[in-house]
Every structure is written in C-alpha cells, then in structure tokens.
C-alpha positions in Angstrom: 137.2 -60.3 -38.5 134.0 -58.3 -39.2 131.3 -60.7 -40.3 130.0 -58.6 -42.5 132.7 -59.4 -45.6 132.0 -58.4 -48.6 131.4 -61.7 -50.2 128.0 -61.8 -47.7 126.8 -58.5 -47.5 123.6 -58.9 -47.9 123.1 -56.2 -51.1 126.1 -58.6 -52.7 124.3 -61.8 -52.9 122.7 -62.9 -56.1 119.2 -61.7 -56.9 117.8 -65.2 -56.0 119.4 -64.5 -52.5 118.4 -61.2 -51.3 115.6 -61.3 -49.3 114.6 -57.9 -49.0 114.0 -57.3 -52.8 112.3 -60.6 -53.0 109.7 -59.1 -50.0 109.4 -56.0 -51.4 108.8 -57.6 -55.4 107.2 -61.0 -54.3 105.9 -59.6 -51.0 105.9 -60.5 -47.4 104.0 -64.5 -47.9 106.9 -65.0 -50.7 109.6 -65.7 -47.9 110.3 -68.5 -45.7 110.7 -67.7 -42.1 114.6 -68.5 -42.3 114.5 -65.3 -45.0 112.6 -63.2 -43.1 115.1 -63.7 -40.0 117.9 -63.0 -42.4 116.9 -59.6 -43.1 116.8 -59.1 -39.1 120.8 -59.7 -39.4 121.4 -58.3 -42.2 124.7 -60.6 -42.9 125.8 -64.3 -42.3 129.9 -64.5 -41.5 132.6 -65.6 -43.4 131.6 -68.8 -44.8 127.5 -68.3 -45.1 125.1 -65.6 -45.9 122.8 -64.8 -43.8 119.9 -66.6 -44.9 122.3 -69.8 -45.0 123.0 -68.9 -41.1 119.7 -68.4 -40.4 118.7 -72.2 -41.9 121.0 -73.3 -39.6 119.9 -71.9 -36.9 116.4 -72.5 -37.8 116.8 -76.1 -37.9 118.6 -76.3 -34.4 115.1 -75.0 -33.4 113.4 -78.3 -35.2 111.7 -75.4 -37.9 109.9 -73.9 -35.1 109.3 -70.3 -34.6 107.8 -71.1 -31.1 110.5 -73.0 -30.3 113.3 -70.2 -31.6 111.4 -67.8 -29.6 112.2 -69.6 -26.7 116.0 -68.8 -27.1 117.9 -66.5 -25.4 120.7 -64.1 -26.6 123.3 -66.4 -25.5 122.2 -69.0 -26.6 121.9 -67.4 -30.2 125.6 -65.7 -29.7 126.7 -69.4 -29.7 126.2 -69.4 -34.0 128.9 -67.9 -35.8 127.9 -64.9 -37.3 125.2 -63.8 -34.0 126.9 -60.9 -31.7 125.1 -59.4 -29.0 123.3 -57.1 -31.1 122.2 -59.7 -34.2 121.0 -61.6 -30.9 118.6 -58.8 -29.2 117.5 -58.2 -32.9 115.9 -61.8 -33.5 114.5 -62.4 -30.0 112.8 -58.8 -30.1 111.4 -59.5 -33.4 109.9 -63.0 -32.2 108.6 -61.4 -29.2 106.6 -58.8 -31.0 105.3 -62.0 -33.2 104.1 -63.6 -29.6 102.2 -60.4 -28.5 100.4 -60.0 -32.5 99.1 -63.3 -31.1 97.9 -62.8 -27.8 96.4 -59.3 -29.2 94.4 -61.1 -32.3 93.2 -63.7 -29.8 92.0 -60.8 -27.1 90.1 -59.7 -30.6 88.1 -62.1 -30.5 84.1 -61.6 -30.1 82.9 -64.3 -28.7 84.0 -67.9 -26.8 81.9 -70.5 -29.1 84.2 -73.8 -28.9 86.9 -75.2 -26.4 89.2 -74.3 -29.6 88.3 -70.8 -29.1 89.6 -71.0 -25.6 92.5 -72.8 -26.7 93.3 -69.2 -28.8 92.7 -67.1 -26.0 95.0 -68.8 -23.4 97.8 -70.5 -25.4 99.6 -67.8 -26.3 99.8 -66.4 -22.5 100.3 -69.9 -20.7 101.0 -72.5 -23.4 104.4 -72.2 -23.0 105.6 -71.6 -19.8 108.1 -73.3 -17.5 105.9 -73.5 -14.8 102.2 -73.9 -13.7 99.6 -70.6 -14.0 95.8 -71.3 -13.1 93.6 -68.8 -14.8 89.2 -67.8 -14.9 88.1 -66.3 -17.8 84.5 -64.5 -17.1 81.8 -64.6 -19.9 78.9 -62.6 -20.3 75.5 -63.2 -21.4 77.4 -63.2 -25.0 79.8 -66.0 -24.0 82.3 -62.6 -24.4 85.2 -62.5 -22.5 84.9 -59.9 -20.2 87.7 -60.2 -17.9 90.5 -62.6 -16.8 92.2 -63.1 -14.2 95.5 -65.2 -12.9 94.6 -67.2 -9.9 97.7 -69.4 -8.9 101.4 -69.4 -9.8 102.8 -72.4 -9.0 102.0 -76.2 -8.5 98.1 -76.6 -9.0 96.4 -77.4 -5.3 93.0 -77.1 -3.5 94.3 -74.7 -1.0 95.9 -72.1 -3.8 92.1 -71.8 -5.1 90.4 -69.0 -3.3 86.7 -69.3 -4.3 85.7 -66.6 -2.8 88.0 -64.3 -4.5 86.9 -65.9 -7.7 82.8 -65.6 -7.2 83.4 -61.8 -5.5 85.3 -60.7 -9.2 82.3 -63.0 -11.0 79.9 -60.3 -9.3 81.9 -57.3 -9.5 82.2 -57.7 -13.4 78.3 -59.3 -13.9 79.9 -62.6 -15.6 77.3 -65.1 -16.0 79.9 -68.4 -16.9 83.4 -69.1 -16.2 85.6 -71.1 -17.6 89.1 -72.3 -16.2 92.3 -73.0 -17.4 96.0 -74.2 -16.6 98.6 -75.3 -18.0 100.8 -78.6 -17.9 104.4 -77.7 -18.5 105.2 -81.7 -19.0 103.2 -81.5 -21.8 100.8 -84.4 -20.3 97.2 -83.7 -20.9 95.9 -86.0 -18.9 93.8 -84.4 -15.5 95.0 -85.1 -12.1 93.1 -85.6 -9.3 93.5 -82.0 -7.9 92.4 -80.9 -11.6 89.2 -82.4 -11.1 88.7 -81.8 -7.9 89.1 -78.2 -8.2 86.6 -78.2 -11.1 83.9 -79.4 -9.2 84.6 -77.1 -5.5 84.4 -73.9 -8.3 81.9 -75.5 -10.3 79.2 -76.4 -7.1 80.6 -72.5 -5.3 79.3 -71.1 -8.6 75.9 -72.5 -8.8 74.9 -70.8 -6.1 75.1 -67.7 -7.5 73.7 -68.8 -10.6 77.0 -68.7 -12.6 77.8 -71.5 -14.8 81.2 -73.4 -15.1 81.5 -74.1 -18.9 84.8 -75.7 -19.2 88.1 -76.1 -17.6 91.0 -76.5 -20.2 94.2 -77.9 -19.9 97.0 -76.3 -22.0 100.0 -77.5 -23.5 102.2 -75.7 -26.4 100.3 -77.4 -29.3 97.6 -78.7 -27.5 95.1 -78.7 -25.0 92.5 -81.0 -22.7 88.7 -79.8 -22.8 86.9 -81.2 -19.5 83.6 -80.1 -21.6 84.8 -81.8 -24.6 85.5 -84.9 -22.7 81.9 -84.9 -20.5 83.9 -84.3 -17.5 82.6 -81.1 -16.2 79.9 -83.3 -14.0 
C-alpha cells in the first residue's frame, strides 16, 4: 500500500503538526530538525506521520545532523515509509547543508586563532574515514590564499614532500603555513610521526623566512592545536 494514506498525508494533519504551514507562519527557526526533515519527505506511513517518522529516524542518529548526514540511501530506506526517492531527497538536503558550511568557512577573512582554522577545515576533513594532510597558505594579513591536500591515507614522513610545500608557498606568495590533518579514530593525541612532520616542515620553511604557525589534529567535534599546547618548538 502507498505510504501516502489520507490519514497521514501532510495536508491532513492538525494545524500543530503541519511543518510547512508552521515554517510559513512562524519562520524556519521555529521548526525542529525533525520537522524540517518531514517537509522534505512529505508523508509518513500508515502508522505514523512524517514528523513522527522523522523523529524516529533522527533519534536513531543520536539526534545529530552530522550523524544523519552519514547514513546511506540504503540505511535510510530501512525505515518504513522511506523509499528511494525520499532517501535521496534527505541525503541531497544534508549534503547541501554541509556544502553551505564549507562555503561559509571559506569566507572567513582572517585566521586569528586555532578555532578559526578548525572552522575552515572541519567540514572538509573532520568526518572522513581516512586520514588526509592539508596545508593552509597565509598572506601577511593571515588570510588564507590557498589550501592544498598534501597526502591521503596514513601520515608518515615519506608522504610529506617538503619541496612541493615550499614551492607552492613561494608561488602564491605565502609568508606562513598552517598544517592540518584528521584522526578518524577520534583521538586527539599527536603521534611521533605528527611531531616529526611538524618539526621537519618548520625547519625547512624557516630557511625561506616562512613561518609554520600551527599544526591542528582535527576530529569530528574537536581539535588539538600544537601552538595552543606550546608544541611548535
């Protein structure tokens, strides 16, 4: 049977359970996350409204949009009332939200703290299942003029091409660098390799009057800053 039965069609709910009308009349901030998702899917199933269904889906993701955004189409379709089209709509909407956050982060005018570095890089590498090592190139106003992925996979000294890092710095006119990589495991403790890479790049850059300001280890919700912990040498 279709999941759009009359009793649970979004148009037939009580006024208090109509998220579209609520958004129109009270504004988008008046809606819960589950209500916003319910607008995307339009209807629930025979036993529950779209809002009730979305509350259940949201609860399964520990009430986290971040976690919800990691669910696959197949995983979403395991919920009764969520077919392929609805699952794709949810995935697409959450991906737009992630891209908006990346775009907003890139519009930061200046890097003035480790927190601002985290805001730029967390949407890019914070949720990845593998490690990536990135370099932020800054001008004399501490503005990011370029950011490059240096390596993908495990972090070892052999993967760091110091010459390439410094060549790029000279080409873009950078006077400072910030190193960033993620730990998919969630641990914020720097490894011996992390410390060695920091030292290796700091010494090499200094010979060209380029400063390495910080090295951040980034996880989904937190970060470790070498500079904040006085680990830059």
